[in-house]
C-alpha positions as a Python dict, from the first residue, in 0.01 Angstrom:
ca = {
    (1, 'M'): (0, 0, 0),
    (2, 'Y'): (-72, -296, -224),
    (3, 'K'): (193, -526, -80),
    (4, 'S'): (-85, -691, 118),
    (5, 'S'): (-349, -627, -152),
    (6, 'E'): (-570, -416, 75),
    (7, 'I'): (-881, -310, -116),
    (8, 'T'): (-943, 34, 34),
    (9, 'F'): (-1056, 369, -107),
    (10, 'K'): (-709, 512, -50),
    (11, 'G'): (-530, 211, -195),
    (12, 'I'): (-748, 192, -506),
    (13, 'N'): (-721, 564, -580),
    (14, 'K'): (-347, 564, -518),
    (15, 'L'): (-326, 348, -829),
    (16, 'A'): (-630, 483, -1011),
    (17, 'I'): (-555, 856, -1008),
    (18, 'P'): (-215, 828, -1180),
    (19, 'A'): (-369, 571, -1417),
    (20, 'I'): (-653, 816, -1497),
    (21, 'I'): (-402, 1091, -1575),
    (22, 'T'): (-205, 849, -1791),
    (23, 'G'): (-521, 726, -1961),
    (24, 'I'): (-658, 1068, -2052),
    (25, 'A'): (-325, 1178, -2200),
    (26, 'E'): (-391, 1018, -2539),
    (27, 'P'): (-752, 1137, -2582),
    (28, 'L'): (-658, 1480, -2445),
    (29, 'L'): (-393, 1489, -2714),
    (30, 'S'): (-648, 1392, -2978),
    (31, 'I'): (-899, 1647, -2847),
    (32, 'T'): (-632, 1918, -2865),
    (33, 'D'): (-547, 1816, -3221),
    (34, 'T'): (-917, 1823, -3307),
    (35, 'A'): (-976, 2167, -3155),
    (36, 'I'): (-665, 2321, -3312),
    (37, 'V'): (-718, 2167, -3655),
    (38, 'G'): (-1090, 2250, -3647),
    (39, 'N'): (-1000, 2618, -3618),
    (40, 'I'): (-750, 2628, -3905),
    (41, 'P'): (-846, 2918, -4134),
    (42, 'L'): (-785, 2708, -4447),
    (43, 'N'): (-1045, 2431, -4512),
    (44, 'P'): (-1133, 2369, -4144),
    (45, 'V'): (-1417, 2119, -4206),
    (46, 'E'): (-1206, 1906, -4442),
    (47, 'S'): (-909, 1922, -4203),
    (48, 'L'): (-1124, 1820, -3908),
    (49, 'A'): (-1278, 1533, -4105),
    (50, 'A'): (-934, 1412, -4217),
    (51, 'V'): (-797, 1411, -3861),
    (52, 'G'): (-1107, 1219, -3750),
    (53, 'I'): (-1072, 956, -4022),
    (54, 'A'): (-695, 912, -4002),
    (55, 'G'): (-702, 933, -3623),
    (56, 'S'): (-965, 661, -3610),
    (57, 'F'): (-748, 428, -3817),
    (58, 'I'): (-438, 511, -3612),
    (59, 'S'): (-628, 434, -3291),
    (60, 'A'): (-744, 106, -3444),
    (61, 'I'): (-387, -1, -3528),
    (62, 'V'): (-246, 106, -3192),
    (63, 'W'): (-525, -64, -2995),
    (64, 'I'): (-475, -384, -3191),
    (65, 'L'): (-99, -391, -3143),
    (66, 'A'): (-106, -265, -2784),
    (67, 'Q'): (-298, -566, -2653),
    (68, 'T'): (31, -715, -2535),
    (69, 'R'): (35, -437, -2272),
    (70, 'S'): (-253, -606, -2090),
    (71, 'A'): (-91, -947, -2135),
    (72, 'I'): (239, -821, -1992),
    (73, 'S'): (62, -647, -1704),
    (74, 'A'): (-143, -956, -1615),
    (75, 'T'): (162, -1185, -1627),
    (76, 'V'): (394, -957, -1429),
    (77, 'S'): (129, -892, -1161),
    (78, 'K'): (57, -1265, -1129),
    (79, 'Y'): (426, -1342, -1073),
    (80, 'L'): (454, -1047, -836),
    (81, 'G'): (168, -1189, -628),
    (82, 'A'): (334, -1531, -629),
    (83, 'K'): (674, -1370, -543),
    (84, 'K'): (843, -1528, -846),
    (85, 'L'): (947, -1229, -1060),
    (86, 'N'): (1290, -1385, -1117),
    (87, 'Q'): (1123, -1647, -1338),
    (88, 'I'): (1022, -1385, -1598),
    (89, 'E'): (1335, -1170, -1587),
    (90, 'N'): (1389, -1173, -1965),
    (91, 'L'): (1021, -1172, -2069),
    (92, 'P'): (951, -795, -2100),
    (93, 'S'): (1248, -729, -2331),
    (94, 'Q'): (1142, -1015, -2560),
    (95, 'I'): (782, -890, -2586),
    (96, 'I'): (897, -531, -2645),
    (97, 'F'): (1130, -646, -2924),
    (98, 'L'): (851, -840, -3097),
    (99, 'N'): (609, -547, -3056),
    (100, 'V'): (842, -291, -3210),
    (101, 'A'): (941, -522, -3497),
    (102, 'L'): (575, -589, -3581),
    (103, 'S'): (487, -219, -3569),
    (104, 'I'): (763, -137, -3819),
    (105, 'V'): (627, -395, -4063),
    (106, 'I'): (273, -259, -4025),
    (107, 'Y'): (398, 96, -4077),
    (108, 'F'): (544, 17, -4420),
    (109, 'I'): (241, -186, -4532),
    (110, 'T'): (-19, 72, -4426),
    (111, 'V'): (173, 370, -4566),
    (112, 'L'): (202, 190, -4899),
    (113, 'F'): (-177, 142, -4916),
    (114, 'A'): (-283, 457, -4725),
    (115, 'K'): (-498, 595, -5007),
    (116, 'E'): (-687, 268, -5051),
    (117, 'I'): (-736, 238, -4673),
    (118, 'F'): (-902, 578, -4640),
    (119, 'Q'): (-1116, 521, -4944),
    (120, 'V'): (-1277, 242, -4738),
    (121, 'Y'): (-1383, 519, -4499),
    (122, 'N'): (-1561, 689, -4791),
    (123, 'A'): (-1299, 966, -4793),
    (124, 'K'): (-1253, 1144, -5125),
    (125, 'G'): (-1117, 1464, -5275),
    (126, 'L'): (-949, 1703, -5033),
    (127, 'I'): (-1046, 1496, -4728),
    (128, 'L'): (-874, 1190, -4879),
    (129, 'D'): (-559, 1389, -4960),
    (130, 'Y'): (-545, 1540, -4612),
    (131, 'S'): (-604, 1200, -4448),
    (132, 'V'): (-320, 1036, -4641),
    (133, 'N'): (-73, 1320, -4574),
    (134, 'Y'): (-159, 1331, -4203),
    (135, 'Y'): (-138, 954, -4166),
    (136, 'K'): (200, 912, -4338),
    (137, 'I'): (356, 1141, -4080),
    (138, 'R'): (166, 1022, -3771),
    (139, 'A'): (237, 656, -3853),
    (140, 'L'): (609, 719, -3794),
    (141, 'G'): (518, 709, -3427),
    (142, 'F'): (389, 348, -3430),
    (143, 'P'): (712, 183, -3303),
    (144, 'L'): (755, 459, -3044),
    (145, 'T'): (399, 426, -2915),
    (146, 'L'): (417, 46, -2897),
    (147, 'F'): (743, 64, -2704),
    (148, 'V'): (594, 312, -2454),
    (149, 'F'): (276, 106, -2410),
    (150, 'S'): (480, -210, -2346),
    (151, 'V'): (683, -34, -2076),
    (152, 'F'): (358, 93, -1923),
    (153, 'G'): (242, -270, -1907),
    (154, 'V'): (552, -365, -1709),
    (155, 'F'): (502, -79, -1462),
    (156, 'R'): (134, -165, -1418),
    (157, 'G'): (223, -527, -1349),
    (158, 'L'): (454, -403, -1075),
    (159, 'Q'): (157, -206, -926),
    (160, 'N'): (320, 122, -1027),
    (161, 'T'): (112, 377, -1216),
    (162, 'F'): (318, 679, -1114),
    (163, 'W'): (595, 669, -1375),
    (164, 'P'): (357, 609, -1670),
    (165, 'M'): (171, 918, -1546),
    (166, 'V'): (489, 1127, -1547),
    (167, 'I'): (577, 1016, -1900),
    (168, 'S'): (225, 1090, -2023),
    (169, 'I'): (212, 1438, -1869),
    (170, 'V'): (543, 1534, -2029),
    (171, 'G'): (436, 1393, -2366),
    (172, 'V'): (99, 1568, -2371),
    (173, 'S'): (247, 1901, -2260),
    (174, 'I'): (511, 1893, -2534),
    (175, 'N'): (255, 1791, -2794),
    (176, 'I'): (15, 2075, -2710),
    (177, 'V'): (293, 2336, -2728),
    (178, 'L'): (420, 2198, -3059),
    (179, 'D'): (63, 2178, -3194),
    (180, 'F'): (18, 2552, -3164),
    (181, 'A'): (367, 2626, -3294),
    (182, 'F'): (353, 2393, -3596),
    (183, 'V'): (-14, 2423, -3699),
    (184, 'Y'): (-49, 2801, -3674),
    (185, 'G'): (322, 2886, -3704),
    (186, 'I'): (532, 3144, -3521),
    (187, 'S'): (579, 3472, -3703),
    (188, 'G'): (928, 3499, -3850),
    (189, 'I'): (1034, 3160, -3710),
    (190, 'I'): (803, 2877, -3822),
    (191, 'E'): (571, 2883, -4121),
    (192, 'P'): (218, 2747, -4056),
    (193, 'M'): (213, 2374, -4138),
    (194, 'H'): (-162, 2326, -4082),
    (195, 'I'): (-272, 1962, -4055),
    (196, 'E'): (79, 1824, -4119),
    (197, 'G'): (208, 2032, -3827),
    (198, 'A'): (-30, 1851, -3592),
    (199, 'A'): (107, 1519, -3715),
    (200, 'W'): (471, 1621, -3662),
    (201, 'A'): (393, 1752, -3314),
    (202, 'S'): (258, 1409, -3217),
    (203, 'V'): (559, 1221, -3354),
    (204, 'I'): (810, 1441, -3170),
    (205, 'A'): (616, 1404, -2844),
    (206, 'Q'): (606, 1025, -2890),
    (207, 'L'): (984, 1020, -2942),
    (208, 'I'): (1043, 1206, -2616),
    (209, 'M'): (804, 973, -2432),
    (210, 'A'): (989, 669, -2570),
    (211, 'I'): (1323, 804, -2447),
    (212, 'M'): (1178, 863, -2101),
    (213, 'A'): (1023, 515, -2094),
    (214, 'F'): (1356, 359, -2191),
    (215, 'V'): (1545, 534, -1912),
    (216, 'L'): (1282, 477, -1642),
    (217, 'M'): (1241, 109, -1717),
    (218, 'L'): (1615, 56, -1670),
    (219, 'K'): (1626, 260, -1350),
    (220, 'K'): (1292, 183, -1184),
    (221, 'T'): (1219, -184, -1262),
    (222, 'P'): (1405, -511, -1195),
    (223, 'F'): (1398, -592, -1568),
    (224, 'T'): (1649, -532, -1845),
    (225, 'L'): (1588, -426, -2205),
    (226, 'R'): (1861, -654, -2334),
    (227, 'F'): (1710, -905, -2575),
    (228, 'K'): (1846, -1255, -2530),
    (229, 'L'): (1744, -1609, -2614),
    (230, 'P'): (1603, -1861, -2539),
    (231, 'F'): (1248, -1728, -2515),
    (232, 'N'): (1095, -1725, -2168),
    (233, 'H'): (857, -2011, -2089),
    (234, 'E'): (570, -1759, -2056),
    (235, 'I'): (614, -1624, -2409),
    (236, 'K'): (366, -1872, -2558),
    (237, 'N'): (104, -1781, -2300),
    (238, 'I'): (152, -1407, -2361),
    (239, 'I'): (132, -1453, -2738),
    (240, 'S'): (-184, -1662, -2693),
    (241, 'I'): (-343, -1398, -2469),
    (242, 'S'): (-233, -1122, -2706),
    (243, 'F'): (-366, -1308, -3011),
    (244, 'N'): (-711, -1341, -2857),
    (245, 'L'): (-705, -977, -2747),
    (246, 'I'): (-598, -875, -3097),
    (247, 'I'): (-901, -1055, -3245),
    (248, 'R'): (-1107, -873, -2983),
    (249, 'A'): (-950, -540, -3081),
    (250, 'I'): (-1014, -606, -3448),
    (251, 'S'): (-1383, -670, -3385),
    (252, 'L'): (-1392, -360, -3165),
    (253, 'N'): (-1244, -155, -3447),
    (254, 'V'): (-1495, -292, -3697),
    (255, 'A'): (-1751, -90, -3500),
    (256, 'L'): (-1534, 222, -3497),
    (257, 'I'): (-1448, 199, -3867),
    (258, 'M'): (-1812, 142, -3965),
    (259, 'A'): (-1921, 438, -3754),
    (260, 'N'): (-1676, 672, -3926),
    (261, 'S'): (-1748, 527, -4268),
    (262, 'Y'): (-2123, 585, -4231),
    (263, 'A'): (-2070, 933, -4086),
    (264, 'T'): (-1850, 1020, -4385),
    (265, 'K'): (-2120, 889, -4619),
    (266, 'Y'): (-2372, 1126, -4461),
    (267, 'G'): (-2155, 1431, -4547),
    (268, 'D'): (-1851, 1640, -4450),
    (269, 'N'): (-2033, 1817, -4166),
    (270, 'H'): (-2152, 1482, -4029),
    (271, 'I'): (-1804, 1329, -4010),
    (272, 'A'): (-1674, 1652, -3854),
    (273, 'A'): (-1946, 1637, -3585),
    (274, 'Q'): (-1884, 1265, -3537),
    (275, 'T'): (-1513, 1334, -3489),
    (276, 'I'): (-1583, 1579, -3207),
    (277, 'A'): (-1834, 1349, -3036),
    (278, 'F'): (-1606, 1047, -3062),
    (279, 'Q'): (-1300, 1234, -2927),
    (280, 'I'): (-1503, 1334, -2620),
    (281, 'W'): (-1631, 975, -2588),
    (282, 'L'): (-1268, 856, -2596),
    (283, 'F'): (-1171, 1111, -2333),
    (284, 'F'): (-1443, 978, -2102),
    (285, 'A'): (-1343, 620, -2181),
    (286, 'F'): (-977, 671, -2096),
    (287, 'F'): (-1066, 874, -1787),
    (288, 'I'): (-1277, 590, -1650),
    (289, 'D'): (-1013, 345, -1772),
    (290, 'G'): (-804, 448, -1473),
    (291, 'Y'): (-1027, 225, -1258),
    (292, 'S'): (-1018, -41, -1528),
    (293, 'S'): (-638, -35, -1499),
    (294, 'V'): (-664, -97, -1125),
    (295, 'G'): (-889, -394, -1200),
    (296, 'N'): (-631, -520, -1448),
    (297, 'I'): (-324, -495, -1227),
    (298, 'V'): (-476, -581, -887),
    (299, 'S'): (-691, -874, -1003),
    (300, 'G'): (-379, -1029, -1156),
    (301, 'K'): (-196, -998, -824),
    (302, 'L'): (-497, -1136, -633),
    (303, 'L'): (-506, -1427, -878),
    (304, 'G'): (-143, -1499, -792),
    (305, 'E'): (-239, -1487, -423),
    (306, 'R'): (-553, -1700, -490),
    (307, 'N'): (-755, -1443, -297),
    (308, 'F'): (-1099, -1449, -460),
    (309, 'K'): (-1289, -1285, -174),
    (310, 'K'): (-1087, -968, -215),
    (311, 'M'): (-1131, -994, -590),
    (312, 'W'): (-1508, -976, -541),
    (313, 'L'): (-1468, -676, -310),
    (314, 'L'): (-1242, -514, -570),
    (315, 'S'): (-1507, -549, -841),
    (316, 'V'): (-1780, -396, -623),
    (317, 'K'): (-1575, -95, -520),
    (318, 'L'): (-1433, -30, -866),
    (319, 'G'): (-1782, -49, -1013),
    (320, 'R'): (-1916, 207, -766),
    (321, 'Y'): (-1627, 450, -803),
    (322, 'S'): (-1627, 436, -1184),
    (323, 'V'): (-2004, 495, -1209),
    (324, 'V'): (-1980, 796, -977),
    (325, 'V'): (-1697, 942, -1186),
    (326, 'A'): (-1893, 877, -1509),
    (327, 'V'): (-2204, 1050, -1374),
    (328, 'L'): (-2001, 1352, -1258),
    (329, 'L'): (-1836, 1384, -1599),
    (330, 'A'): (-2172, 1363, -1774),
    (331, 'L'): (-2329, 1623, -1541),
    (332, 'F'): (-2037, 1861, -1592),
    (333, 'C'): (-2072, 1839, -1970),
    (334, 'G'): (-2447, 1873, -1937),
    (335, 'V'): (-2405, 2211, -1768),
    (336, 'F'): (-2197, 2338, -2062),
    (337, 'Y'): (-2385, 2141, -2327),
    (338, 'T'): (-2436, 2424, -2577),
    (339, 'K'): (-2081, 2559, -2541),
    (340, 'I'): (-1869, 2248, -2598),
    (341, 'G'): (-1912, 2211, -2972),
    (342, 'G'): (-1801, 2571, -3030),
    (343, 'L'): (-1465, 2493, -2870),
    (344, 'F'): (-1381, 2264, -3160),
    (345, 'T'): (-1515, 2450, -3462),
    (346, 'N'): (-1682, 2773, -3571),
    (347, 'E'): (-1887, 2593, -3837),
    (348, 'K'): (-2249, 2633, -3721),
    (349, 'E'): (-2383, 2331, -3910),
    (350, 'V'): (-2122, 2106, -3748),
    (351, 'V'): (-2207, 2240, -3401),
    (352, 'V'): (-2581, 2184, -3457),
    (353, 'L'): (-2520, 1823, -3565),
    (354, 'F'): (-2290, 1767, -3266),
    (355, 'N'): (-2548, 1904, -3021),
    (356, 'S'): (-2813, 1673, -3168),
    (357, 'I'): (-2617, 1358, -3063),
    (358, 'F'): (-2405, 1463, -2767),
    (359, 'W'): (-2681, 1378, -2517),
    (360, 'I'): (-2650, 1010, -2614),
    (361, 'V'): (-2276, 1021, -2544),
    (362, 'L'): (-2351, 1153, -2194),
    (363, 'V'): (-2636, 914, -2112),
    (364, 'M'): (-2429, 605, -2192),
    (365, 'Q'): (-2137, 694, -1960),
    (366, 'P'): (-2243, 486, -1653),
    (367, 'I'): (-2289, 185, -1884),
    (368, 'N'): (-1941, 244, -2027),
    (369, 'A'): (-1795, 268, -1678),
    (370, 'L'): (-1910, -81, -1578),
    (371, 'A'): (-1802, -228, -1912),
    (372, 'F'): (-1449, -85, -1880),
    (373, 'V'): (-1403, -191, -1517),
    (374, 'Y'): (-1502, -552, -1574),
    (375, 'D'): (-1305, -556, -1898),
    (376, 'G'): (-996, -460, -1696),
    (377, 'I'): (-1062, -728, -1435),
    (378, 'F'): (-1097, -999, -1699),
    (379, 'K'): (-772, -882, -1859),
    (380, 'G'): (-600, -915, -1521),
    (381, 'L'): (-736, -1269, -1493),
    (382, 'A'): (-595, -1341, -1842),
    (383, 'E'): (-946, -1435, -1961),
    (384, 'A'): (-864, -1336, -2318),
    (385, 'V'): (-1095, -1592, -2478),
    (386, 'T'): (-1395, -1455, -2285),
    (387, 'L'): (-1312, -1098, -2390),
    (388, 'R'): (-1262, -1207, -2752),
    (389, 'N'): (-1597, -1384, -2772),
    (390, 'L'): (-1776, -1098, -2597),
    (391, 'L'): (-1658, -839, -2850),
    (392, 'L'): (-1749, -1065, -3140),
    (393, 'V'): (-2103, -1097, -3003),
    (394, 'A'): (-2137, -728, -2910),
    (395, 'T'): (-2007, -609, -3248),
    (396, 'F'): (-2164, -852, -3494),
    (397, 'L'): (-2489, -928, -3310),
    (398, 'G'): (-2532, -587, -3148),
    (399, 'F'): (-2359, -291, -3311),
    (400, 'V'): (-2368, -392, -3679),
    (401, 'P'): (-2738, -493, -3697),
    (402, 'T'): (-2841, -182, -3501),
    (403, 'L'): (-2637, 45, -3730),
    (404, 'L'): (-2786, -112, -4043),
    (405, 'I'): (-3140, -79, -3909),
    (406, 'T'): (-3099, 284, -3797),
    (407, 'D'): (-2932, 370, -4129),
    (408, 'Y'): (-3229, 219, -4314),
    (409, 'F'): (-3465, 446, -4120),
    (410, 'G'): (-3246, 753, -4191),
    (411, 'L'): (-3136, 824, -3833),
    (412, 'E'): (-2781, 906, -3949),
    (413, 'L'): (-2556, 1021, -3657),
    (414, 'T'): (-2826, 945, -3400),
    (415, 'G'): (-2837, 590, -3534),
    (416, 'I'): (-2460, 553, -3499),
    (417, 'W'): (-2475, 646, -3131),
    (418, 'I'): (-2777, 425, -3065),
    (419, 'A'): (-2565, 141, -3208),
    (420, 'F'): (-2279, 236, -2975),
    (421, 'T'): (-2517, 227, -2677),
    (422, 'V'): (-2641, -124, -2766),
    (423, 'W'): (-2275, -227, -2808),
    (424, 'M'): (-2180, -106, -2460),
    (425, 'L'): (-2492, -255, -2296),
    (426, 'L'): (-2393, -598, -2424),
    (427, 'R'): (-2031, -554, -2319),
    (428, 'S'): (-2114, -450, -1964),
    (429, 'G'): (-2408, -683, -1902),
    (430, 'I'): (-2243, -1005, -2021),
    (431, 'L'): (-1919, -940, -1831),
    (432, 'I'): (-2097, -866, -1503),
    (433, 'V'): (-2300, -1188, -1525),
    (434, 'K'): (-1992, -1396, -1614),
    (435, 'F'): (-1779, -1247, -1337),
    (436, 'R'): (-2042, -1307, -1071),
    (437, 'K'): (-2077, -1671, -1174),
    (438, 'K'): (-1701, -1720, -1186),
    (439, 'I'): (-1627, -1571, -846),
    (440, 'L'): (-1924, -1738, -675),
    (441, 'V'): (-1784, -2075, -788),
    (442, 'K'): (-1435, -1987, -661),
    (443, 'N'): (-1571, -1877, -321),
    (444, 'T'): (-1770, -2197, -264),
}
């Protein structure tokens, strides 16, 4: 369908729907962990808080390291559009090797200082102990996750979102089954492992996904996984793009870390409610990210073709589709507004706090949709410097000041989500203005 880069409803959704399924796999996994752990009979609030804190840090590390996925995708799609894939034959294996090596180093460093890291989140007592124990197991999956994400980047660059979807579905399904078996136990077979069981379930699922990714890359792509020197001529460009995206991811995670730190400061019930709200926010984000992925992979190919008129059409259609999806998701949750919190925990105080902020999560979804779509397009155009500067502005001139002001006035969780809304308004608004100016220049 995309051999001629036709920007049609069918063509876009042929890529977007598998990308959506792939995208929601990780947050669906986290939501399942949250719901299962939140209903543990032993210390459910502390367990839920620990999963939220440790999960937030794990997401931060993975997002920072996984930025090479976008760089790989943009580069592969550009060479695909220019019909010169043979010039980057050895590039994916080199990037994957560097990614996995870096993730192993980070694993040992973060595990060594895990207690100190979670103390920064204001975790203490039982929550701190649970966070450290959960993290030390979950972090074993870093190299596996980074390998899988890198392979997904290759497939996306080749305009193929089907195989990443298959891998994700298998991984999520295995994880959910193991979650129930390990957390609650199976009478006479497996003793309940509680929060540590959830961590082991994730690691095993990640291992199976990595094996599948390894096999499918060898069988379904023109690339090899054999590492060989010299480095490809594009390696410097990919490292440069990745470095700027890593700075962007770090600034992004400053917002996420501060949000969880402040929620923890407000109390155990607050961080538990924040964990539920944020997991749902992530689910929405990754759902809509399916259209962002199309922007990433197709804009890169259109850049290789030098077809800026179709790039403009792509942005318009992706924006419309993503906003419609965001509104539908928000309306669906609105119908079941008072029921959702109870799916994650039986603690009434946590549910009340969650219900008091969930409306903000829903209202901001159309704003998020536009931000994610244009973010994906700029990644496809390899505009890493623009994305880096945008997140620095949105975080340090938008989110942080808003959070400090709302905290001063005692708005607590409501203040955190007001800060998130300001953050996303800046991210979407600035990117839309910049893209319009950029494409108007190219088309004249």
